[in-house]
C-alpha positions as CSV (number, residue, x, y, z in Angstrom):
1,M,95.2,72.1,80.7
2,A,95.3,71.1,84.3
3,D,97.7,72.6,86.9
4,Q,101.0,70.8,87.0
5,Q,103.3,70.1,89.9
6,L,106.9,70.9,89.1
7,T,110.1,70.3,91.1
8,C,112.4,73.3,91.7
9,R,115.9,72.6,90.4
10,D,117.4,74.7,93.2
11,C,115.6,73.7,96.4
12,G,113.8,70.5,95.3
13,N,110.4,71.6,96.5
14,T,107.4,71.1,94.4
15,F,105.4,74.1,93.1
16,A,102.2,74.6,91.1
17,F,102.5,75.6,87.4
18,T,98.9,76.8,87.0
19,E,96.8,76.6,83.9
20,G,96.9,80.4,83.6
21,E,100.7,80.4,83.9
22,Q,100.9,77.6,81.3
23,E,98.9,79.6,78.8
24,F,101.0,82.7,79.5
25,Y,104.2,80.8,78.9
26,A,102.9,79.0,75.8
27,S,101.7,82.3,74.3
28,R,105.2,83.6,74.5
29,N,106.9,80.4,73.4
30,L,108.6,80.0,76.8
31,S,109.6,76.7,78.4
32,A,108.1,75.8,81.8
33,P,109.9,77.4,84.8
34,Q,112.5,75.3,86.5
35,R,112.6,77.2,89.8
36,C,109.9,78.0,92.3
37,K,108.9,81.6,92.9
38,D,111.1,82.0,96.0
39,C,114.2,80.6,94.2
40,R,113.5,82.8,91.1
41,T,113.2,85.9,93.3
42,A,116.4,85.0,95.2
43,R,118.3,84.4,91.9
44,K,117.1,87.7,90.5
45,S,118.1,89.6,93.6
46,Q,121.5,88.0,93.5
47,R,121.9,88.9,89.8
48,L,120.9,92.5,90.5
49,S,123.2,92.9,93.5
50,T,126.3,91.9,91.6
51,R,125.6,94.1,88.6
52,Q,128.3,96.7,88.0
53,M,126.8,100.2,87.9
54,F,128.4,103.3,86.2
55,P,127.9,107.0,87.0
56,A,126.1,109.1,84.5
57,V,124.3,112.4,84.2
58,C,120.6,112.4,83.0
59,A,120.3,114.1,79.6
60,K,116.8,115.4,80.5
61,C,117.0,116.7,84.1
62,G,120.8,116.8,84.7
63,A,120.6,114.6,87.9
64,Q,123.4,112.4,88.8
65,C,122.5,108.7,88.4
66,E,123.8,105.2,87.9
67,V,123.2,102.9,85.0
68,P,124.1,99.3,84.3
69,F,126.2,100.0,81.3
70,Q,129.2,102.2,80.4
71,P,127.7,105.3,78.9
72,R,129.5,106.7,75.8
73,P,129.5,110.5,75.1
74,V,126.9,111.5,72.5
75,E,129.7,113.1,70.5
76,E,131.2,109.6,70.1
77,G,128.0,107.9,68.9
78,G,126.5,107.2,72.3
79,K,122.9,107.7,73.1
80,P,121.5,110.2,75.8
81,V,121.3,108.6,79.2
82,L,118.1,109.1,81.3
83,C,117.8,108.7,85.1
84,K,115.2,106.2,86.2
85,D,112.5,108.8,86.9
86,C,112.9,110.4,83.4
87,F,113.1,107.0,81.7
88,M,109.9,105.8,83.3
89,A,108.1,109.1,82.6
90,Q,109.2,108.9,78.9
91,R,108.2,105.2,78.8
92,S,104.7,106.1,80.2
93,A,104.3,108.9,77.7
94,E,105.0,106.5,74.9
95,G,102.4,104.2,76.2
96,K,104.7,101.2,76.8
């Protein structure tokens, strides 16, 4: 596979879709990107900045935190909520 030049659907600039990127996308059955890196980054930032956050208390360390979903009490079938630090520590310990 040779590098491809694609046109960004947002800004209209061309960008390289490298051989390595093509292999990565193909291995995960993804379609080719439609936006350049700058436009993808801007779109992701916009999406994250408009996300509603909800207050919660970490089930592990007790710290106040915010999460991007409405937590339900464990007594009502909800799952324990972890702050970002505890979540990342647990994820690392699980090897993911």
